[in-house]
ROLUMTI-480803 format. One line per field, with one value per residue (C-alpha): residue number from 1; x, y, z. Coordinates in pm, 1 decimal. Example, Ala and Ser with C-alpha at 12.3 -4.5 7.8 and 13.67 -1.06 7.14 Angstrom:
seq (1,2)
x (1230.0,1367.0)
y (-450.0,-106.0)
z (780.0,714.0)
This chain:
seq (1,2,3,4,5,6,7,8,9,10,11,12,13,14,15,16,17,18,19,20,21,22,23,24,25,26,27,28,29,30,31,32,33,34,35,36,37,38,39,40,41,42,43,44,45,46,47,48,49,50,51,52,53,54,55,56,57,58,59,60,61,62,63,64,65,66,67,68,69,70,71,72,73,74,75,76,77,78,79,80,81,82,83,84,85,86)
x (10110.6,10481.1,10534.2,10364.7,10575.5,10894.4,10811.6,10723.9,11053.2,11243.9,11058.1,11144.7,11509.7,11525.6,11371.3,11649.6,11909.8,11761.3,11768.5,12135.4,12318.3,12474.2,12200.3,12100.8,12458.0,12407.5,12247.3,12578.7,12725.3,12426.5,12233.8,11869.2,11716.4,11938.9,11878.9,11500.3,11511.1,11735.3,11500.5,11200.3,11352.4,11477.1,11126.7,10971.4,11219.4,11172.9,10794.0,10817.1,11060.6,10828.3,10531.8,10728.3,10837.6,10478.3,10353.0,10614.0,10513.5,10228.4,10081.2,10078.2,9987.8,9647.2,9604.6,9632.9,9274.3,9094.9,8959.1,9000.3,8721.3,8550.0,8451.6,8694.2,8503.3,8479.9,8852.2,8929.9,8706.6,8882.1,9223.0,9113.6,8986.5,9317.8,9504.8,9662.9,9699.7,9459.6)
y (13737.1,13817.1,13547.3,13280.6,13369.1,13362.3,13025.5,12883.6,12998.9,12853.3,12524.1,12515.6,12592.9,12315.6,12073.2,12154.0,12095.1,11751.5,11658.0,11744.8,12052.8,11926.7,11717.8,11990.9,12012.8,11696.6,11925.1,12108.7,11782.2,11650.2,11853.0,11844.6,11845.1,11565.4,11366.2,11392.6,11292.2,10997.6,10887.6,10924.8,10710.5,10451.5,10408.9,10386.3,10118.5,9930.0,9934.0,9810.2,9537.1,9414.5,9409.3,9222.5,8961.3,8916.0,8884.2,8617.9,8397.0,8153.0,8185.8,8566.3,8674.9,8841.7,8894.8,8530.2,8431.3,8756.2,8942.0,8808.6,8618.1,8856.0,8597.0,8408.2,8077.6,8086.4,8157.4,7869.1,7638.7,7736.2,7680.7,7339.8,7243.5,7346.4,7135.7,7433.0,7457.3,7662.3)
z (10074.3,10083.2,10347.6,10133.3,9829.8,10035.0,10189.9,9848.4,9696.9,9993.1,9946.3,9576.6,9651.1,9909.1,9656.3,9410.1,9679.4,9746.3,9375.6,9347.5,9244.6,8923.4,8764.6,8521.0,8392.2,8183.8,7923.1,7888.2,7759.4,7562.1,7307.5,7428.2,7078.5,6952.0,7270.5,7235.7,6868.0,6950.3,7227.0,6997.0,6721.6,6970.2,7113.4,6765.9,6657.2,6985.3,6943.6,6585.2,6685.7,6960.7,6722.3,6454.9,6707.3,6822.5,6464.0,6386.8,6679.1,6619.0,6965.4,6997.3,6643.3,6676.6,6301.0,6197.1,6272.8,6196.1,6493.1,6845.7,7019.1,7263.0,7524.2,7745.1,7733.8,7354.5,7331.3,7568.2,7360.3,7036.6,7194.9,7322.6,6977.1,6825.5,7080.8,7256.2,7636.0,7848.2)
């Protein structure tokens, strides 16, 4: 059992050497809590921006005509009737 534990710890140490010795030191410069909150808010704003852009476009707004048509042929027929491609 001692041999397995020793080999596992050596494997973990070699993995850290491959990743780089100073990568963890970025957290000495950046506050982890502030960084995570910043990342969270950035992703929320990015998601909202993408949704707003999709809602503003005529072709990609999925709320304009109610619920989407569940069948591909019916959707293609409706698009053809509206004069849209595909």
